[in-house]
Each structure stands twice: as C-alpha cells, then as structure tokens.
C-alpha positions in Angstrom: -65.3 39.1 13.6 -61.7 38.9 12.5 -60.9 40.2 9.0 -59.2 37.9 6.5 -56.0 39.9 6.9 -56.1 39.4 10.7 -56.7 35.7 10.4 -53.7 35.3 8.1 -51.5 37.4 10.4 -52.5 35.1 13.3 -51.7 32.0 11.2 -48.3 33.4 10.3 -47.6 34.1 14.0 -48.4 30.5 14.8 -46.0 29.4 12.0 -43.3 31.7 13.4 -43.7 30.1 16.8 -43.2 26.7 15.2 -40.2 27.9 13.2 -38.7 29.1 16.5 -39.3 25.7 18.1 -37.6 24.0 15.1 -34.2 25.3 16.2 -34.5 23.5 19.6 -36.0 20.4 18.0 -33.1 20.2 15.6 -30.6 20.5 18.4 -32.3 17.6 20.1 -32.4 15.4 17.0 -28.8 16.1 16.2 -27.8 14.1 19.3 -28.6 10.9 17.5 -29.2 11.8 13.8 -27.1 13.5 11.2 -28.4 16.7 9.5 -29.3 15.1 6.2 -30.9 12.1 7.9 -33.0 14.5 9.9 -34.2 16.2 6.7 -35.0 12.8 5.1 -36.9 11.4 8.1 -38.9 14.6 8.9 -40.1 15.1 5.3 -40.8 11.5 4.6 -43.1 11.9 7.7 -44.6 15.2 6.5 -45.2 14.2 2.9 -47.8 11.4 3.4 -49.4 13.3 6.3 -49.9 16.4 4.1 -51.2 14.3 1.2 -53.6 12.5 3.6 -55.1 15.9 4.6 -55.5 17.3 1.1 -58.7 15.2 0.4 -60.5 15.6 -2.9 -58.7 18.8 -3.7 -55.6 16.8 -4.5 -57.2 14.9 -7.4 -56.1 17.6 -9.8 -52.4 16.8 -9.3 -50.6 16.3 -12.6 -47.1 16.1 -14.0 -46.8 19.9 -14.3 -47.5 20.3 -10.6 -44.9 17.6 -9.8 -42.3 19.6 -11.8 -43.1 22.8 -9.9 -42.9 21.1 -6.5 -39.6 19.5 -7.6 -38.1 22.9 -8.5 -39.5 24.4 -5.2 -37.9 21.7 -3.2 -34.4 22.5 -4.3 -34.0 26.0 -2.6 -35.9 25.0 0.5 -33.8 21.8 0.8 -30.6 23.8 0.4 -31.8 26.3 3.0 -32.7 23.5 5.5 -29.4 21.7 4.8 -27.2 24.8 5.3 -29.2 25.8 8.4 -29.1 22.5 10.2 -25.4 21.9 9.4 -24.7 25.5 10.6 -26.6 24.8 13.8 -24.0 22.2 14.7 -21.4 25.0 15.0 -23.4 27.9 16.4 -26.0 28.7 19.1 -29.8 28.5 18.7 -30.2 32.2 19.3 -27.5 33.2 16.8 -28.8 30.7 14.2 -32.2 32.3 14.7 -30.8 35.7 14.1 -28.8 35.0 11.0 -31.6 33.0 9.5 -33.7 36.2 9.7 -31.6 37.8 7.0 -34.2 36.3 4.5 -36.3 39.4 5.5 -33.6 41.4 3.6 -32.9 39.0 0.9 -36.6 38.5 0.0 -37.4 42.1 -1.0 -33.9 42.4 -2.7 -34.8 39.4 -4.9 -38.3 40.8 -5.6 -36.7 44.2 -6.5 -34.3 42.4 -8.8 -36.6 39.8 -10.4 -39.9 41.6 -10.4 -38.6 45.2 -10.5 -40.6 46.0 -7.4 -40.0 49.1 -5.4 -40.5 49.2 -1.6 -41.4 52.2 0.5 -39.1 53.9 3.0 -41.5 52.9 5.7 -41.1 49.2 4.9 -37.3 49.4 4.8 -37.4 51.3 8.2 -39.4 48.4 9.7 -36.9 45.9 8.3 -34.0 47.9 9.8 -35.7 48.2 13.2 -36.5 44.5 13.2 -32.9 43.5 12.2 -31.6 45.8 14.9 -33.7 43.9 17.3 -32.3 40.5 16.2 -28.8 42.0 16.4 -29.5 43.0 20.0 -30.6 39.5 20.7 -27.2 38.4 19.5 -25.5 41.2 21.5 -23.8 42.5 18.4 -21.1 39.8 18.9 -19.9 39.7 15.3 -16.2 39.4 16.1 -16.7 35.6 16.2 -18.4 35.0 12.9 -18.0 31.3 12.6 -18.2 28.7 9.8 -21.6 27.8 11.1 -22.8 31.4 10.9 -21.7 31.6 7.3 -23.6 28.4 6.4 -26.7 29.9 8.2 -26.4 33.0 6.1 -26.4 30.9 2.9 -29.6 29.2 4.3 -31.3 32.6 4.7 -30.6 33.4 1.0 -32.2 30.1 -0.2 -35.2 30.5 2.1 -35.7 33.9 0.4 -35.5 32.3 -3.0 -38.1 29.8 -1.9 -40.5 32.4 -0.6 -40.3 34.5 -3.8 -40.8 31.4 -6.0 -43.8 30.3 -4.1 -45.8 33.4 -5.0 -45.4 32.5 -8.6 -46.5 28.8 -8.5 -48.9 28.4 -5.6 -52.1 29.5 -7.6 -51.5 26.4 -9.8 -52.1 24.0 -6.9 -55.5 22.9 -5.6 -54.6 23.2 -1.9 -51.7 24.0 0.4 -51.6 20.4 1.6 -51.3 19.1 -1.9 -48.2 21.3 -2.6 -46.7 20.7 0.8 -47.1 17.0 0.4 -45.4 16.9 -3.0 -42.6 19.3 -1.9 -42.0 17.3 1.3 -41.6 14.0 -0.6 -39.0 15.6 -2.9 -37.2 17.1 0.1 -37.1 13.7 1.9 -35.6 12.2 -1.3 -32.8 14.9 -1.4 -32.1 14.3 2.2 -31.9 10.5 1.8 -29.6 10.9 -1.2 -27.2 13.2 0.7 -27.3 11.0 3.8 -26.3 8.0 1.8 -23.6 9.8 -0.1 -21.8 11.2 3.1 -22.7 8.3 5.4 -24.7 10.5 7.7 -25.1 9.5 11.3 -28.2 7.5 12.4 -27.7 6.2 15.9 -30.9 4.2 16.3 -30.2 2.9 19.9 -29.7 6.5 21.1 -32.8 7.7 19.2 -35.2 5.1 20.6 -33.7 5.2 24.0 -35.1 8.7 24.3 -38.7 9.5 25.2 -41.5 11.1 23.3 -42.5 12.9 26.5 -39.2 14.6 27.3 -36.5 16.6 25.5 -34.5 14.3 23.3 -33.9 13.1 19.7 -37.2 11.2 19.4 -39.3 14.2 20.5 -37.2 16.5 18.3 -37.7 14.5 15.1 -41.4 14.1 15.8 -41.9 17.8 16.3 -39.9 18.5 13.1 -41.9 16.0 11.0 -45.4 17.0 12.2 -45.9 20.4 13.7 -43.0 22.1 11.8 -43.0 20.4 8.4 -46.7 19.9 8.1 -48.4 22.7 10.1 -45.9 25.5 9.7 -45.2 24.9 6.0 -48.9 24.5 5.2 -49.7 27.8 6.9 -47.0 29.5 5.0 -48.2 28.1 1.7 -51.8 29.0 2.4 -51.0 32.5 3.5 -48.7 33.3 0.6 -51.7 33.0 -1.7 -53.0 36.2 -0.1 -49.9 37.9 1.3 -46.9 39.1 -0.7 -43.5 37.4 -0.1 -41.8 40.4 1.6 -44.6 40.7 4.1 -44.4 37.0 4.9 -40.7 37.3 5.4 -41.0 40.3 7.8 -43.7 38.6 9.9 -41.5 35.4 10.0 -38.8 37.5 11.8 -40.8 36.7 14.9 -39.2 33.3 14.8 -36.0 34.8 16.1 -37.4 35.8 19.6 -39.3 32.5 19.8 -36.1 30.6 19.0 -34.3 32.5 21.8 -37.1 31.9 24.3 -37.2 28.2 23.5 -33.4 28.0 23.6 -33.5 29.6 27.0 -36.2 27.4 28.4 -35.1 24.1 27.0 -31.3 24.5 26.5 -30.4 27.0 29.2 -29.2 29.7 26.7 -29.1 33.1 28.4 -31.6 35.9 27.7 -30.7 39.2 29.3 -32.0 42.8 29.2 -30.5 43.5 25.7 -32.2 40.3 24.3 -35.5 41.3 25.7 -35.1 44.8 24.2 -34.4 43.2 20.8 -37.5 41.1 21.1 -39.5 44.2 21.7 -38.1 45.9 18.6 -39.0 43.0 16.4 -42.5 42.7 17.8 -43.0 46.5 17.4 -41.9 46.4 13.8 -44.2 43.6 12.9 -47.1 45.3 14.7 -46.5 48.5 12.8 -46.5 46.7 9.4 -50.2 47.5 8.6 -49.4 51.2 9.0 -46.4 51.3 6.7 -48.3 52.4 3.7 -51.7 52.5 1.9 -53.6 49.3 1.1 -54.3 48.6 -2.5 -56.3 45.4 -2.0 -58.6 44.3 0.8 -57.1 40.9 1.1 -53.4 41.6 0.5 -51.0 43.5 2.7 -49.5 45.4 -0.2 -49.2 48.7 1.5 -45.4 48.6 1.7 -44.7 48.3 -2.1 
C-alpha cells in the first residue's frame, strides 16, 4: 500500500512528464499558430473541461474565488508567454533547462516573503540537479540568446505562481474548480494579446495536419488537454499537501523528459553528457526524502 506521500510523488512525476512533452507540443503548434493564440486556444479548451470534472464540489465558487484565480492567472500567463515566445528562438532542450531555474527562484521567494530557511542538504540537492540540467545543455552559455533571456523570465514567474498557490489553494473546493477558473482567465489574456499584436493563426495549415501524427493540430490538443488539464490539476492537488520548494525541485524532472521528447520527435541530439545530467537530476529528486527530518506525516517538509 503506497503512502500518501508516495502517491503525491508519483502524481508529480506524471505532471513532470507532461511538462516535458509540452515543449515539443508547443514547437509543433508554433508551425501554424502564434504564441499568444496558442495560450488562448489551449486554455479555452482546458477551462470548460476542468469545470466539467469538478462536479458538485464547484458549487461553492464565489466572487472571492474568482478574484484569487484572476490574480493567480497573471504570473502563470506571463510565465507561459515568455516561455513560448522564447521557445521560438532556442532549442527544446535549452528551454527545458532554463525553465528549471524556478527550482532556485521558488525557495528564494519563500525565504524572502515567508522568512523561511532551507537546510544545506536541500540546497545541495538543488545544486546537483541544476548541475545536471547544465550538463544536458553542455554548459554552452557563450551563446545566451534573446530566447534564453525570455525563458529565464518565465522561470521567475512560474516560481511566483508556485509560491502564490500555497497561500490560496485551501480556499478552493477542488483542484478542478481552481484550474478551470484560472484557465479561463489565462485564455482571456492570451486572446487579448493575440488581438493586440495580430498573432498568427494559419487555419489551413492547422487543419491540414493530423491528430495522429506530429503537427500543429496534435500539438494544440496535447497542450489543451493533457498538459493544461491533467498536469495543472495534479500540481494544484499536490500543492495542498507538499510545500512549493519541494514541488519545484520534483518538477526539475521535466528537463530530462523535454530532452528525451525533443530527441525522439524533433531529432535533437542526446549524448553521454546529457545522459549523465539526467542521472544527476533523477538522483537529486530520489534523495529528496532523505534531505532532512519530517515534521508532518503528509508534507515533505524535511528540507526547511
């Protein structure tokens, strides 16, 4: 019988796999759809789907919850926007690496806002895991591009979102309820930006592609369902039990998955150094439960 902690760890692993797949799905979608149009379409798909699954638990939704979901949608929208625009100017593997800087920004924000202190064991694991993602990028920082800078900004806003969720999630009846409301607001922001800049929406190219093979249509479907509904809902559900800095460190696993999917679907190269980097990331996440004493049976707070 798996413990509650183990179940949540497995769920976060599934979410990390889906985040990794999102990099490739975004590359596919960008062939026919501009970055803000992608955000609008995927979250207008995800919002109704999430609200459909929330059932009776969503009947407690009120104006205050709408306000909290609206505020939460702003940093995650900015993170998504900077990430997907940056992805137009960098590789999937490098984007996956730089995005992982939220694992550093998250505890930094917690230390600043909540006055939390983190153990040396935790920071050691963060260093090891970031060394791993750097190895996956082959330490090639001499060509730090505009796309890389935008991706770094996205990592900061993702960290803001992760920290903010811990504060507001107890006020929502279910993870689906929150995700549905947040998704609708994100779709709205995406639509507004797409209209302002005249974002690309090449419908002939989009519908000329197949749902059963790599292309824009499959990409937007994966983003709007598995990533925006399943992965986000998992994150929201697990953050009711697991602190933000732990969630951020586990989500570092998205980097190796992004590289694997980039290699398999886009032909991006994975060599010995990349494999070594993946091993370091997986090892650091696996060692997470041993980084300090537990203070609660249901929360992995041993690293604070």
